[in-house]
N, C-alpha and C positions, 0 to 999 in steps of 0.2 A: 503493500500500500504506500510505501514511502514515495514511490515514483509518481504518485498522483498530486503531490504537493509541489509548490514552487521553491520552497526552501526547506532544508533539513539541518537541524542542529543535533549532533550526536555527542553525548557526554560519556566518558569512560574513566574508570579508575583502575590502575594497575593492569592485571591480566584481562580485564573487561575489554581491552582494546581489540582482542581477537574477534569478538562478536561484532564490534563496530566496523572493523576492517572488512568483514564479510558483507555487511550492508553496503559499504562504500563501493566495493568491487561489483556487487550486483547492480547498484545504481549506475555505475560507469558503463557497464555492459548495456544496460537498457538505454542509456543516453546515446551511445553510438548507433544503436538500432532505431532510434527515434521513438522509443516506447516510454519516455519519461518526460514529465513536465518540470523536473527539478532544474533550477538555474543556479542554486547556491548550495554547497555542502560545507558545513562548518563542523569540524571535529575538535573537541576539547578533551584532552587526555591529561589526567593528573597522576603523577608517579611520585614515589618516595625520593628518588634521586635520578639524575640525568643518565646514569649508566643503563637504565632500563631502555633507553632509546636505541642503544647500539644494535641490539638484536633485531629490532623492528624497522630500523632505518631503510634497509633495502626494499622491504615491502612498501613502506611509505613513499619512497622514491618512485616506485613503479606506479602507484596509485595517483601520484601528483603530476605525472607527466601529462602534457597536453594531449587531448584527444579530439580528433576532427569529427564533426557531426554536421550534416547538411541541414539539420533541423533548428538548432539553437546553441547558444553558448552555455558553458557551465564553468563556474568558479569553484574550486576545491581548496579549502584552507585547513591547516592543522595547527593547533596551538598545544604545545606540551608544557605543562606546569609541574615543576618539581618542588616538593615541600620540605626537603631536608637539605642541609648543606652537603656539597659533594664530598665523597670519601677519597682518601689517598691523592688529593690534589686533582682528581678527575672532575672536570666541570664542563659547562657548555662550550668553553673555548677549546677544549680538548677533542670535541667532536669533529668529524669530517664536515665539510661545508653542507649546510642544509639546503634542500631543494627549494625552488621558488614556491611560495604559498605555505611554507612551514616556518614556525617561530617557536622559540623556547623561552620560558619565563620562570623566574623564581617565585615561589609563593603559590597560594591557592588561586584557582581560576575565578574570574569575575563572571558569573553566569549571566547576569543582567547585561553586561557589556557584550558578551558573546551573542546573546539573543538579539540585541540591537544591531550588531554587525550583520547578522543573518538577515534580518528584516530589511535593513538598508541595502544590502546586496541584492535582494530580490526586487526591491523597488527600482534600483538602478538597472537591473537586467531587463525590467519591463518598461524602462524609459519614463518612469514616473518622475516628474519635476520635484525638486527639493530633496531627492534622495541623496544621502551622503554615503560614500563608500570608503 
């Protein structure tokens, strides 16, 4: 049913990202087939420390790569929030370069701000005046 909406905000904590990545993959496939109305996918993932990102980064890179569709544009963004100080000096600056559309932040996610970004992205995708992206 996610494909029937214009915007999708997916929230995950820890290993819950595996469920969310399956949803994103399905939405991307439907998008390329023209079977989705989604114009914005916003993923917010909260983890204990940034080392959690290392194992999932190749999958996220693949999901964030641009996809052509003759039907409509689609913006995919991923925000990773870590809630503990990095261990052993490993932090966000130690990560390989992040793909376009992906950001990492210290602290807990601001769900209200993520929802506003999703709504503004949908409005901008539909050409509604006054939309901020």
